[in-house]
C-alpha positions, 0 to 999 in steps of 0.5 A: 177576351173570350172568343165566340168563333166556332161556338154553338149558341143557344137562346132560351125564349129565342122567339121573343123580340130580343131573341129574334134580333139576337139571332139576326145579329149572331148570324150576320156578325158572328162566326158561330158554329150554330144557333139554337132557339129554345121556346114553347111556341111552335107558331112563333118558331114557324114564323121565324123559319120563314124569316131566317134562312140559315143552315146554322139555325136550329129550333127546339120546342121546350120549356125552361121548366122542363129539366129533361128537355134542357138536358137534351137541348144543351148537349154540345152547346158552348154559350147560353143566353137566357132570355126566357121569362114571364115578364108582364107585371100584372100577369105575374101578380095574378099568376104568382106560382107560374112566374116562380116556376118559370123565372126561378125554377127555370133558372135553377134548371138552366144552371144545373144543366149548363154545368152538367153538359159542360156549357162554357158561358151562361148570360142571363137577362135581368131587369131594372125591376129586380133592384129593390123589387116592389112587385112579384116579377121583380122579386122573381128576377132578383132571386134569378139574378142571385141564383146565376151569381151563386151558380159559379160556386157549384161548378166545381172543377168545370169551366162553366161561368155565369153572369147577368145583364141588367137594363131597363125599358126597351124601346118599342118592345112588347108591353112598352109604353111606345106601342101603348101611346100609339094605340091611344093616339087616335083618341086624342088623349094619352094617359100619364101615370105621373108627370115626374116619372122617368125611365132609362132608355135603350134600343133593342139593338143596343141591348143585343150588342151589350149582351154579346159584348158581356158574353165575351168579357164576363169572368163569372158572377158579374151583373152588368148594367149599361150606362144609358140615357134617361127620359121623362114620360111627358117628353116622350108623350110630346115627342110621340103625339104633340097633338094629344092632351094628357090625362093623369091616371095615377101610378099602377100597382107594382109600378115605380116612379123612377127606375133604379139599376144599381141600388145604394146597398150594391154600391160597395160592390160596384165598379164604374167602367166608361160604358157600364157599371159592374156589380161584383159578387161578394165572393170570387170564383177565379184565382185572379179576381178581375176589377180588383184594382178598380175603386168601388163606387162611393157609399150612397151611390145609386144609379137611378133614372132620376139622378142620371147624368145623361138625358134625352131632350124632346127633339132627340126622342123625336129623332130616335122614334122616327129612326126606329119607324114609329113616326111621331111629331105629326098625327097619323093619317085617319 
């Protein structure tokens, strides 16, 4: 297993909710040489500097679209976690070229500069929307995933290896349904797109821990998918605000009824481990391909939030929501 001890880690998009928790976890749990945050927003970096006090932490203002800046930022870096993206579905639909520049051309820049600067490992964050995409954001992330997988073929004699982590809805992250429901709670009505809607459920800390583990286990070219529970949107609404009535508003453009993280067409290249699925590249870039002794998932297999064998009951959702500090179960004070 790859050791992170004494390594230098760079996080693109490091001022986002994922990046901040990864920084905290890395500084408190890992014996790293340094942690570098690369992002575009100087205010968010300033706010992070007030929160984190560590001589190991560095900040770079920069954009993944800017290859020259990446070249400088990646100098002396051993590991990259690529979390920078334009990820709001409506924003990507209305600004498609901007999403392409960040999510696709930015991925290309990361790949090329990681190879040129001798980075050892690159792990890119993906999304369930990249599996059989129906919106532009998902399409750009699917393209990004394939670029990182294929990037292993470009390294030549260098040691750079690249893989991808794909997971679904993150509890309480920006743009997730929990803050939205809480903002509508005082109105007494929660808008529901469809009563049948299901979503995978992962906490931010679980996502960070999974990423760190995958950095240490990756060989290059894998797409790692964690086994996580599903929840029904109606159970979540009742756990958050049982006093509210619900109103069906219909599925929004670019939205799916259920999440899928391993499509049927990928089953033939997917292996199952106790805690995750691993979608393998069709070509291997190592002499002794890992997972070669494991059987592939059967034809027709599909890892979807509606066919999942792990489900969160309403009372479990309520307990998790309270544990995360979101309240739930009783109305907020007026």
